[in-house]
MITORTI-360048 format. One record per atom (N, C-alpha, C): x, y, z. Coordinates in steps of 0.02 Angstrom, whole numbers, plus 32768, in hexadecimal, padded with zeros to 4 digits. Layout:
N
XYZ ...
//
This chain:
412
B4198502544F B3DE85075425 B3C7854F5420 B3B6856553E4 B39E85AA53D8 B35285AB53E2 B33B85D15415 B2F485D35424 B2CF860953FD B2F3863053D5 B2D2866253AB B2AE86415371 B2798660535A B25386455321 B27F864352E3 B27A860D52BD B296860C527A B2698637524D B27F86485211 B254866F51E4 B20F864E51D9 B20F860C51D1 B1CF85E951C7 B1A485EC5206 B1C385E55241 B19D85E9527F B182862F528B B1AB8661527A B19486A75281 B15886B55254 B15A86995217 B12286A251E8 B0E486815203 B0EC86445220 B0B28621523D B09786495279 B0C3866552A1 B0AD868C52DB B08386C852C4 B09886EA528F B07287225276 B02D870C525D B02C86D3523B AFEC86B75222 AFBE86A7525C AFD886865290 AFB0867452CB AF9686B252EE AFC286E452F6 AFAF87215319 AF78874652F3 AF7D874752B1 AF4A87695288 AF078745528D AF098703528C AECA86DD5291 AEA986E852D5 AED186E5530A AEB686EF534D AE9987365355 AEBC87675339 AEA487AC533E AE6087B4531C AE54878C52E9 AE15879152C3 ADDD876A52E5 ADED873C5313 ADBA870F532E ADB48710537B ADDF8737539D ADDE873653E6 ADEF877B5401 ADE187855441 ADEE87C55463 AE3087C15489 AE5D87F05480 AE9D87EE54A5 AE9187F454F0 AEBE87D75516 AEBC87E0555E AECF88285570 AEAF884155A4 AEBF888455BC AEB888855608 AEBC88BF5626 AEB988C3566E AE7888A9568A AE4388AC5662 AE018897567B ADF9884B5678 AE18882A5647 AE0C87E25640 AE4B87B85648 AE8387D7565C AEC287B2565F AEC2877C5695 AE95878356C6 AE95875356FC AE72871256EA AE4F871156B3 AE2E86D4569D AE6486A9567D AE8C868856A6 AEC68664568D AEB286215671 AEE08604564A AED185C85624 AEDB8589564D AEBC85865687 AEBE854A56B1 AE78852E56B4 AE7384EC56BE AE3284CB56BD AE2384B05703 AE0F84DC5730 AE0884C85775 ADC284D05791 AD9784F2576F AD5384FC5788 AD2584C55770 ACE684D65762 ACB684A65749 ACB984A756FD ACDD847756E1 ACE784785699 ACA7846B5672 AC76844A5691 AC37843C566E AC17847C5656 AC1C84B2567E ABFE84F1566A AC2385115630 AC658508562E AC8E852655F9 AC9384FA55BB AC7F84BB55C2 AC8A848B558C AC6C84A05549 AC2E84B85545 AC1384CC5503 AC3D850354E2 AC568533550A AC7E856954EE ACC2854F54D7 ACE085225500 AD20850654ED AD1B84DB54AE ACE584B554AA ACDB848B546F ACD184B55430 ACAC84EC5436 ACA1851853FD ACE2853953E7 AD0C854D5418 AD4C856C5407 AD7B853A53E5 AD7B84FC53FD ADA484C853DC AD8D84BE5394 AD4C84BC5388 AD3384B45344 AD4784EF5318 AD45852B5334 AD598567530D ADA3856352FB ADCC8550532C AE138549531E AE1F851452E9 ADFC84DC52EF AE0584A652BE ADF384BD5278 ADB984DC5273 ADA284F45231 ADD185295215 ADF4854D5241 AE238580522A AE688565521C AE7285245227 AEB385055219 AEE385045254 AECA85145291 AEF6851752CB AEE284E75304 AEB284BC52F8 AE998490532D AEBD844E5332 AEE4843C52FF AF0883FC52FE AF47840652D5 AF70843452EA AFA7844E52C1 AFD8841752AD AFEB83EB52DB B02183BC52CB B008837852B3 AFC8837252A5 AFAD83355288 AFB08339523C AFBA83005219 AFBD830051D0 AF7C831851B1 AF8283355177 AF47834F5154 AF1683175142 AF2F82DB5134 AF0282A6511D AED3828C5155 AEE082A05194 AEB1828F51CA AE8E82CD51E4 AE96830451C1 AE73834151D5 AE9D837351FB AEDF836751FF AF0B83945224 AF2683CC51F8 AF5183F45216 AF6D842D51F2 AFAC841E51CC AFC983E251D7 B00683D051B3 B04383F351CC B04084125208 B07884365224 B0A0840B5255 B0BE842B5286 B0E6840652B7 B0D8841F52FE B0F883FD532E B0EA840C5374 B10384515388 B1398469536A B15184AC537A B11F84E15364 B10084D7532A B0CC85065314 B09185055344 B08184C9535E B04A84C5538E B05A84ED53CD B09884EA53E4 B0AB8510541F B0A9855B5411 B0BE856E53D5 B0BC85B553C2 B07485CD53C5 B04585A553AA AFFF85B953AC AFE785C053F4 AFFA8591541F AFE585945465 B00085D35487 B03E85E65477 B05A86235493 B0328660547D B01F8662543E AFF8869A5425 AFB08699543F AF93865D5444 AF4F8656545D AF4A866E54A5 AF80866654CB AF7F867B5511 AF7786C65519 AF8186EC54E4 AF79873454E6 AF30874954DE AF04871854D2 AEBE872854C3 AE90870854F7 AE5687285500 AE2487115530 ADF886DD550E AE0D869E5511 ADEA866854EF ADDE862E5520 ADAD86035513 ADA185CA553F ADDD859A553E ADE785775576 AE1C8545557B AE0685045559 AE2E84ED5529 AE1E84AE5507 AE4F84775518 AE8884875535 AEBA84545543 AEA0841F5573 AE6F8432559C AE54840655CF AE3A83C555B0 AE1883C95578 ADFE838C555A AE258378551C AE4883A654FC AE6C839554BF AEAD837054CC AEC883735509 AF0283495519 AEF28300550C AEB982E95527 AEA582A4551E AE90829854D6 AE6982C654B9 AE5382BD5474 AE8E82B55444 AEC082E1544B AEFA82DC541E AF21829B5429 AF278288546A AF4A82495478 AF26820E5458 AEE4820D545C AEBE81D6543E AEC481D653F2 AEC4821253D4 AECB8216538B AF1181FE5375 AF448211539A AF8881F8538A AF8B81AC538F AF6A819153C2 AF69814953CB AF4581275391 AF0C8142537D AEE681245346 AF0C81295304 AF31816052FA AF5A816652BE AF8D812E52B8 AFAA811B52F1 AFE080E952F1 AFC580A252F3 AF8E80975319 AF7980525326 AF3080445317 AF0A80775305 AEC3806D52F9 AEB5804D52B5 AE79803152AF AE648014526F AE50804B523F AE49803A5200 AE36806D51CE ADF2808B51DF ADBE806351F1 AD7E80825204 AD8480B05241 ADAC809D5272 ADB580C852AD ADD6810A529A AE0981075271 AE2B8144525B ADFB81705233 ADD381515209 ADA5817751DE AD6D81975206 AD5281735237 AD16818B5259 AD2481B45298 AD5F81AC52B6 AD6B81C952F8 AD9D820252FA ADD0820052D0 AE07823052D8 ADF0827852C9 ADD38283528E ADC282C7527A AD9182E852AB AD5882C852BD AD2A82E852ED AD4882F05332 AD7882C65345 AD9982CD5386 ADC783095386 ADEB83155350 AE16834F534B ADEE8390534B ADB3838E532F AD8983CA532D AD6583D65370 AD6283A2539A AD3F83A853DA ACF6839353D5 ACE28376539D AC9E835E5396 AC95831D53BE ACCA82F653C6 ACCB82BC53F2 ACFB82CA542B ACE882B75467 AD1182C254A2 AD26827E54BE AD65827A54D3 AD81823C54EE AD9082435538 AD92820B555B ADA9820955A0 ADD981CE55A8 ADF781CA55E2 AE2E819C55EE AE1C816E5628 AE0B8130561A ADF68100564D AE3280D85665 AE5D80F9568D AE9A80D956A4 AE9780CD56F0 AE9981035717 AEA180FC5760 AE6680D85780 AE7580B457B6 AE43809057DC AE4D809E5826 AE1C808D5851 AE24809A5898 AE64807C58B6 AE7B8042589B AEB8802358B4 AEF180265883 AEEB804E584F AF208051581C AF22809757FF AF4780C35822 AF4F8107580A AF96811157F1 AFC4811E581F B00A8124580C B02480E257F0 B00F80AB580E B022806957F4 AFED805257C2 AFEF80715788 AFBA80655756 AFB8801D573F AFF17FFA5740 AFF27FB45729 AFCC7F865758 AFB67FA05792 AF907F7857C1 AF457F7857B6 AF2E7F8C577C AEE57F905771 AEC57F4B5778 AE887F4B5793 AE637F0D579F AE257F075773 AE157F39574C ADDE7F33571D ADEC7EF856EE ADBC7ECB56E7 ADC77E8D56C2 ADA67E91567D ADC87E78564B ADAC7E705609 ADB37E2555F7 AD7A7E0355EE AD7B7DBC55E1 AD5E7DAE559C AD7E7D7F5578 AD697D6E5535 AD207D565533 ACFD7D6C54FF ACB87D5754F5 ACAA7D5954AA ACB67D215489 ACAC7D1E5441 ACDB7D4E541C ACBF7D7B53F5 ACE87DAB53D0 ACF17DED53F5 ACE87DEA5437 ACF17E27545F AD097E1754A5 ACFE7E4754D2 AD157E425517 ACDD7E5B5545 ACD87E3C5580 ACAA7E5455B3 ACD57E7355EB ACC57EB155FA ACEF7ED85628 ACC87EE85668 ACE97EDD56A0 ACCD7EEF56E1 AD037F0F570C ACF07F46572C AD207F685758 AD0B7FAF5766 AD397FD55783 AD2B801B5796 AD6780465786 AD5B80805769 AD8F80B2575D AD7E80F05787 ADB0811A5793 ADA5815457BD ADD1818E57A5 ADBF81CA57B9 ADE2820857A5 ADE4820F5759 ADAE81FB5739 ADAB81FE56F0 AD92824356DB ADBE826B56BF ADAC82AF56A9 AD7982AC5671 AD4382D2567A AD1182DD5646 ACEE829D562F ACEC826A5658 ACC8822D5644 AC7F823B5637 AC63826B565C AC1C827C5654 AC0E82A05612 AC4282B955F1 AC3B82DC55B2 AC5282B25577 AC74827B5585 AC9982575551 AC6C822C5524 AC82822954E6 AC6281FB54B5 AC8881B954B1 ACCB81BD54B9 ACF5818254B6 AD28818454EF AD44814A54FF AD7881475532 ADAD8115551E ADEA811F5538 AE1E80ED5532 AE2480CA5575 AE2B80885573 AE27806155B1 AE5E802C55B2 AE7B802355ED AEA97FEB55F8 AE877FBB5629 AE897F7B5619 AE687F485642 AE947F095645 AE897EE15678 AEB17EA55681 AE907E6B565C AEB77E4F562E AE9E7E165606 AEBF7DD4561A AEF37DD75642 AF147D995659 AF307DA5569F AF107D8A56D3 AF287D945717 AF5F7D63572B AF727D3556FF AFA27D00570F AFE97D1356FF AFF47D4F56E6 B0387D6656D4 B0467DA556FC B0877DBB56FE B0967DF95723 B06C7E33570A B0607E625738 B02D7E95572D B0367EBF56EE B0747ECD56DB B07F7EF6569F B0717ECF565E B06F7E8C5663 B0687E645626 B0217E4B561B AFF57E55564A AFB27E395644 AF7D7E6C5632 AF927EA55615 AF637EDB5606 AF577EE155BB AF1B7EF855AA AF0B7F075564 AEE97F4B5561 AEEC7F6A5527 AED67FAF551E AE9B7FB054ED AE667FD654FF AE2A7FD854D6 AE12802054CD ADEC802C5498 ADC480695494 AD7C805554A1 AD57808154C4 AD15807054DD ACE380A654CA ACAA809254AF AC7380C054A3 AC5280D054E6 AC57810E54FD AC3F81205540 ABF381205544 ABD18119550D AB888115550E AB6F80CD5512 AB9D809E5519 AB8C8057551B AB668045555B AB3B80125556 AB1A7FF65591 AB4F7FD855BF AB477FE25600 AB777FC7562F ABA87FFA564B ABA380395634 ABCF806F564D ABA580A05676 ABBA80AB56B5 AB9A80DB56E1 ABCE810D56FA ABC1814D56F3 ABEF8180570B ABD081A55747 ABF981B35778 ABE381D857B3 AC15821157BF ABFE824F57C2 AC2C828757CB AC4B82885811 AC8882A15814 ACAC82AA5853 ACAF82F55862 AC97830A589B AC98835158AD ACDF836658BF ACF8839A589E AD3C83B258AA AD3E83EC58DC AD7A83FB58F3 AD8384335921 AD6984745903 AD6F847B58C2 AD5C84BA58A1 AD1084C1589A ACEA848C58A8 ACA2848D589F AC8B846D585F ACB984645830 ACA7844357F1 ACA983F857F7 AC9783D657C2 AC99838C57C0 ACB28377577B ACF28384576F AD108371572F AD278329572E AD2F830B576A AD4582C5576F AD098299577F AD118258576F ACDB82295778 ACF581E5578F ACC981C157B2 ACD0817957B8 ACAC815B577C ACC781255761 ACA781025729 ACA280B9573B AC65809E573A AC598058574A AC4B80325709 AC6E7FFB5700 AC687FD156C4 AC4A7F8E56D9 AC0D7F8256C3 ABE97F4656D8 ABD27F1F569A ABF47EE65690 ABE57EBC5655 ABE57EE55615 AC157F11560F AC1C7F3A55D3 AC3A7F0F559B AC187F0F5563 AC327EE85529 AC5A7F1654FC AC977F0354EE ACC47F2954C2 ACD97EFC5488 ACCD7F0E544A ACE27EE55411 AD2E7EDE540F AD467EA553FA AD8E7E9B53F5 ADAD7ECC53C2 AD857EE45393 AD9E7F155363 ADB27F565386 AD9A7F6053C3 ADAA7F9D53E8 ADE77F935416 AE097F5B540F AE487F515433 AE807F72540B AEAB7F98542F AEE37FBA5410 AF237F965427 AF4A7F7B53F8 AF857F55540A AF727F0C5418 AFA57EE45426 AF9A7E9D5431 AF7D7E8E5475 AF5F7E53547C AF477E3C54BD AF837E3554EC AF7E7E545526 AFB57E515556 AFEB7E845549 AFE37EAF5517 B0167EE15507 AFFD7F285516 AFCC7F2C5542 AFAE7F6D5550 AFDC7F9D5574 B00C7F84559A B0387FB155BF B0637FDB5590 B0797FBD5559 B09F7FE35527 B076801D550B B037800F54FF B00B804354E4 B000807A5518 AFF780675557 AFEE8097558D B02A80C65593 B06680AA5590 B0A380D35597 B0A78106555F B09A80F15522 B09C811F54E9 B067815554F0 B02C81425507 AFF68171550F B00681A55545 B020818F557D B02E81BD55B5 B06781ED55A4 B09781D7557A B0CD82045566 B0B1823F5541 B08082325515 B061826954F1 B0398296551F B01682795550 AFEF82A1557F B01C82CE55A9 B05482B355C2 B08182DA55EB B0A0831355C4 B0AF83075584 B0CC833D555C B09A83755554 B05B8366554B B02883995543 B01C83BF5584 B020839D55BE B01983BF55FE B05383F05607 B09083DA55F4 B0CB840455FD B0C9844255D0 B0A4843E5599 B0A08476556A B07184AD5583 B04A84A055B6 B01984D055CE B036851655D5 B014854655BA B02D858B55B7 B02085AF55F9 B05685C5561A B05085E4565C B05D862F565B B071864B5624 B08186925623 B04586BE5637 B00786AE5622 AFCE86D75639 AFC686D55685 AFD5869B56A3 AFCF869556EC B00286C3570E B03F86C556F3 B07286F15710 B05F873A5707 B045874B56CC B02F879056C0 AFF787A456F0 AFCB877556FF AF958783572E AFB0878C5775 AFE587675785 B004876D57C7 B02587B257CE B04387CA5799 B061880D579A B02B884157A5 AFF188395784 AFBA8868578D AFA2886757D5 AF9C882B57F2 AF8688265838 AFB888495866 AFF9883D585A B02C885D5884 B02C88A9587E B01688C15845 B0118909583A AFD889275863 AFA28901586A AF67891B588D AF68890C58D8 AF8988D558EC AF8D88C45933 AFBB88F45958 AFB488F8599A AFDB892759C2 B002890359F8 B040891A5A02 B06A89055A3B B08189445A5E B06D894C5A9C B07E89885AC2 B06989C85A9D B02F89C55A7E B01389FF5A5E B02F8A0F5A19 B05D89E75A01 B07B89F259C0 B06A89B75992 B06B89C1594F B05F89895921 B0908950592E B07689135931 B09F88D95941 B0D888D0590E B0CD88E558D1 B0FF88DC589D B13F890458AC B13A893658D8 B175895E58EA B1A1893A591E B1878905593A B1AD88DE596C B1DF88B15948 B21E88B3595D B251888B593C B2448840593F B22A882A5978 B21B87E3597F B1E587CB5950 B1B287F55946 B17C87E45917 B19887E058D0 B1C0881258BD B1DC88115879 B20987D4586F B22E87C258A3 B25A8788589E B23287485893 B1FB874158B7 B1D1870558AE B1B487025868 B19A8739584F B17D8738580C B1B3872A57D7 B1EE874657E1 B225873957B2 B23886EF57B1 B23786D057EC B248868957EF B214865F57CA B1D4867257CF B1A0864F57AA B1AB8655575F B1BC86915749 B1C7869C5702 B202867256E9 B238866F5710 B273864856FC B26285FE56F7 B23D85E45728 B22C859D5727 B1FD858D56EE B1CD85BB56E1 B1A085B156A8 B1C885AF5667 B1F885DD5661 B22185DE5624 B249859E561D B26385845655 B28885465653 B25E850C5639 B21F85085651 B1F284D45639 B1E484DE55EE B1D7851C55DB B1C7852B5595 B20085175567 B23D8527557A B2768517554F B28584CC554E B27B84AA5586 B28384625587 B25084415559 B2138459555C B1DF843E5530 B1EF844C54E7 B20B848754D9 B21E84965494 B2538466547A B282845354A5 B2B384215490 B29083DF547D B26083CC54A8 B23B838F549A B21483945458 B1F583CF544D B1CF83D7540F B1FC83D853D2 B23883F253D9 B26883F053A2 B27883A75390 B281837D53C3 B28D833653B7 B25283165392 B215832853A8 B1DA830C5387 B1D68322533F B1E883615331 B1E5837A52ED B217835752C0 B24A833652DE B27B830F52B8 B26982C552B7 B22B82B552CB B212827052CD B23882465300 B25282675334 B2738243536A B240823953A3 B24A820453CA B21D81F65402 B22D8226543C B1FA8241545D B207826C5497 B227824354CF B256826254F2 B27A823F5527 B25C824B556B B27D8233559F B262823A55E3 B262828255FC B27F82B155D5 B27E82F655EB B238831355EF B20882F155D1 B1C2830455D8 B1AF83095622 B1CA82DA5649 B1B982D85690 B1D0831756B5 B2078336569E B220837256BF B1ED83AA56BC B1D583B8567E B1A483ED5676 B16483E0569C B14D83A2569A B10F839156BC B11683995707 B14F83845724 B15A8389576B B16083D25782 B18783F9575E B192843F5771 B1518467576B B12C845C5735 B0F084835729 B0BD847A5761 B0B3843C5777 B080842F57AA B08D845657EA B0CB84535802 B0DC84765840 B0DD84C25834 B0F084D757F8 B0F4851F57EA B0B0853F57ED B07E852157CF B03A853C57D1 B02185405819 B02E850D583F B017850C5884 B039854358AD B07A854D58A3 B09E858158C7 B08685C758B3 B07B85D25873 B0678615585D B02286265877 AFF485F75875 AFB08606588D AFAF860F58D9 AFD885E858FD AFDC85F15946 AFF986365956 B02B864D5930 B048868E593B B01586C5592E AFEB86BB58FC AFB686EC58EE AF8786F3592A AF7686BB594A AF4A86BE5985 AF6D86E259BE AFAF86D759C4 AFD586FA59F8 AFD1874659ED AFD7875B59AE AFD587A2599F AF9187C159B1 AF5D879959B0 AF1A87B259C0 AF0E87B85A0B AF3A879A5A33 AF30879C5A7B AEF287755A8F AECB87905ABE AE8F876D5AD6 AE5B87645AA0 AE5C878E5A6C AE2C87865A36 AE3987465A0D AE7387295A15 AE8386ED59EF AE5A86B15A01 AE3786B25A3A AE1086785A4E ADC7867E5A37 ADB586B55A17 AD6F86BF5A02 AD6686A059BD AD35867159B6 AD2A864E5977 ACEF866A5950 ACC086895971 AC8486A2594F AC9786D5591A AC8786C658DB AC9B86F158A5 AC7E873858AB AC45873E58CE AC26877F58D5 AC4B87AC5907 AC75878E5932 AC9787B45966 ACE387AD5965 ACFC87795946 AD44876D5946 AD67879C5915 ADA587B05925 ADCC87D758F4 ADD587B058B3 ADD087D4587C ADD987B55839 ADA9877B582E AD6D8782584C AD3787515843 AD4A870A5859 AD7B87045885 AD8D86C358A0 ADB486965871 ADCD86B35839 ADF186895808 AE30866B5826 AE568693584B AE9586795867 AE8886415899 AE52864758C1 AE42861358F1 AE3285D158CD AE0A85D85898 ADF8859C5871 AE36857E5850 AE6285A85836 AE9E858F5816 AECA856A5847 AED085845885 AEF9856258B6 AEDD851E58C9 AE9C851C58D6 AE7D84DD58E9 AE8384A958B1 AE7F84C05873 AE828492583B AEC784815823 AEFB84A4583D AF3E849B5823 AF5A84565831 AF3E84335862 AF5683F05871 AF4D83C15836 AF1F83D15809 AF1183A657CF AF51839B57A6 AF7883D0579C AFB483CB5773 AFE9839F5793 AFE4839357D4 B015836957F7 AFFF832057F9 AFC3831257DF AFAA82CE57DF AF9F82B35799 AF7E82DA576E AF6E82C3572B AFAC82B45702 AFAA827B56DE AFE2826856B4 B01C824B56DB B012823C571B B04782215746 B05682505780 B057823557BC B063825E57F7 B0AB827757FA B0B882A75827 B0FC82C05830 B12C8287583E B11782585867 B1438221587A B15681F6583E B12581EA5812 B13481C457D5 B16481EB57A9 B159822C57A2 B18582555778 B1CD82555794 B1D4825757D6 B217825657F4 B238821257E7 B21181DC57E9 B22E819B57D8 B246819A5790 B21E81B55763 B23281B6571C B27381DE5714 B27682185733 B2B28242572D B2EE821F574C B2E582025787 B31C81E157AA B33781A55784 B30A817C576A B31E813D574A B33381475701 B30E817056DC B31981735694 B34681AD567E B34D81E056A8 B37882195697 B3B8821656C0 B3B2820D5702 B3ED820E572E B40E81CA5734 B3EC8195571E B40A81525720 B40E81355766 B3E3814B5793 B3E2813057D7 B3C480EA57D8 B3D280C3580C B3B5807F5811 B36880825810 B34A804F57F3 B301804C57F0 B2E380465836 B2A6805F583D B2808056587A B275800B5885 B2727FF758C3 B2667FB058D3 B21E7F9F58C1 B2157F6C5899 B1D27F555884 B1CE7F0A5890 B1B97EF758CC B1BA7EB158DF B1887E8758B8 B1567EA7589B B1227E815877 B12C7E84582B B1657E9D5815 B16F7EA957CE B1687E6A57A4 B1837E3257BB B1827DF45795 B1527DC057B1 B1277DD557DE B0F87DA757FE B0B77DA457D7 B09A7D6A57CC B0587D6657AC B0267D9457D0 AFFE7DB857AB AFD27DE957CA AFA27DCA57FC AF897D8D57EE AF597D6E581C AF7A7D53585B AFBD7D5A5860 AFE07D46589D AFF37D8258C9 AFEB7DBF58AF AFFE7DFA58D3 AFCF7E03590F AFEC7E0D5949 AFC37E185985 AFB17DD959AA AFC57DA0598F AFB67D6159B1 AFF07D4D59DE AFDD7D2C5A12 B00D7D0B5A3B B0367D325A69 
//
């Protein structure tokens, strides 16, 4: 595969670069450390991120690969990646943190939503005027997502929902959510689920923030008590929610894998230039240079793997299990790079106070928050199962409850 820009891609890159130059400040030595990771208190940055998403949308770059008739740019996924590469050169708020879910929800509504849902929800969601969250994980159903116990029971022309969700990103900011709930406990766990969209302002929804290691509270517990959801807000057939979940998570994982890491590597080079080993700049040490080179090579490997996937998408082909490779490598890569940065700081690496820590404590916050990439969209263990079973053809993991009625699991 040729990774060089085609003439059309080169023209789009010039257009994107010119627009960004007119609307944003380039990264430089003073601001290069403000990397595009979402690990601090996102609530404080949210208004700026939302405004930047709206500006991109109005400029034609906020929904590049969505069709024009739903408010998109009419482009493709490769153009979107080109824009992200160029955007990473500028000091702008991080929008991927909430737009991963927003874009996934819009793609879902395009394929399976009703005409009123498509008309009322897609365009404002792409612009960032509406924010979505993902009501999937539960206290007893994280990696084993099909084990959710939140119940949705028929009630006339709707459903009554009771249960608890956890680790829900931005639930406290969200206008809408996508939710998987159990509608039939008498069949195996993967077959008794249904998928809904939920108005987060509805009576019966309570959100409670979870304090993170970084000091922020981007995640929430969400309690659902006699929540009424219209049947019109069901996506897919009754009992067919697992199929919808799988399609949704594939899109989320591809967006996580696309995350732009080159600014983080550039910031690490800057740190190595300023840090000292035996009185000399750390960058002069062969071991330090070798580590940074290995990070660059692995980042490039993820980037090129994702480009192959995006090429398939641009040909209207379904993304394959290779999505899991990028997602798995990226999570560990970010954690390794930020840990290495703390090592370079020596004893100063343990100082968190922004007023006293080197580089205002950004590296410390990034390291503490890097675990997010190893959990969101599927844990490392799940990704390894996907790679082993679907790419390498290894035997499936033992699942003793796979064909057991859900209400019989754990009995006897």
